[in-house]
C-alpha positions, 0 to 999 in steps of 0.5 A: 322887417326880418327878426332872426330865428336865433333871436326869436327863439332865444326870447322865446325859451327864456320867456316860455320857461320863466312865466312858469306856466304850460305855455309852448310852441308845439302845444297843438302839434298833434291835437290841432296842426293847422290852427295857425293856418286857420286863424291867419286865413280867417284874419286875413279874409276879415282885413281884406274887407275892413282895414280897421280889424288889425288894429281892433284885434290887437287892441282886444288882445291887450284889453283882455290881458290886462284884466285876469291875464290873456284868458278871453274874458273880454269875449264873454257876453254880459248875462242876467245881472252881470255886466261883462268886460266888453260893456265896461266903459274902456271897451264899448268901442272894442269891435271885430269880435265876429273874426274871433268867432269866425276863427273859433267855428273854423277851428272847432270844425277841424279840432272840436274842444281843442284850442282855447279862445284865449289862444285864438286871440293871441294868435289873432293879434300876432297876425294883425300885426304882420298883415299890417306890415309889422314883424311875426313871431312864433306865439307860445300856445296853451292858454286856458278861457277864463269863466269870470268877466266883469265890467267893473274890473275894466277900471284896471286898464290903463287909461289915455289920460294916464301919467308916467307914474300911473302907467309905470304902476299899471305895467308893473303890477303885470310884471311888465317893465319899463321897456315893455311899457314904451314898446307895447305903447307902439300899438298905437301906431294902428288904430283910431280914437274918439274925442272923448279920449284925448279932449282933455288935451284941447279943452281946459287942460290946467289952470294956465293953458287951455290946450296942453302946451306939449302939443304941437300949435297946428296939430292941436288946432287940427284936433280942435277942429275935429273935436270942439268943446261943443256939439262935435259928432259922437263919431268924430275923432282922429287916427292914432298916427299918421299911417294908422293901418301900417304897423311901424315906428311912426308913433315914436316919431310923432311923439318926438314932434308933439303930435301924439294923440293921448296924454299917456303917449306924450307922458313917455317923454316924462322921464329919462328912461322912457324918453331914451327908449322913445328916441331909439324906437323913433330912430330905429324900427328895427329896434322897435319890432324887436323890443315889441316882439319880446314884450308882446310874448311876455304880456300874452303869457300872462294867463289864469283861465281853466277851460276850453270854451266851446263858445268864445262868448259864453262859458261852457 
């Protein structure tokens, strides 16, 4: 889906200025002009070997930005008594860290000590979307890497069981709007979830219903067969939509059909504003792409780091 250059430039001009930080489109123009090519090449090579890589990188970027801003704190390893974000309960299923390591190594070989891990992750997330058939955009750059990462802070991440009020609060605390919430939720068009993240909808849902009545009955039966109450494999789960390696608007269509995976997906129908946006994006993939690009630039411009790490897994 092509997005006009004029439209993108308007978004970028507004968002880069309005974030009040030092991000810019040409941040590495003189110091590391090939950085985007290097990162894209690394992501493309990894994706050719493993089709789950794009979903992993996009999720990793979200989870990074929602804790302390987009400062690559999710990449840091636990050390000594400090348990890092990547080892917090919501993040233990994150993977594809090797892609960022590989991109960082290649970038360091070309431009030592110049490009932050946070910028590499933001670029990789953009490349992940594009390689999956979604839109591309110019990524504002100049993020710094954080020096703090604590597993205890991962409780701040929006959970798949959240209702609409909890989702709105979580996003608004990060300066993100209702439209950002619905557009960024579209990232669930890529990926896979284990049963633990949606079993609340399949067993003992509430005092009246064993299964969430918002679920399409045949879809619910399929999920229950994959995730029985007892003795399902730890690896059991479901793709997040019917085209889980393609970035498209199928996610929104499935919400309207009662075939969304998470409670937080279904919750997008619980207010008139969010429901209207779901319907809009289900009807128009172009409208979804434009909103997603705008919201991704906005979210990824939240930054609070202070250094350029030599190794993305450890502070300098």
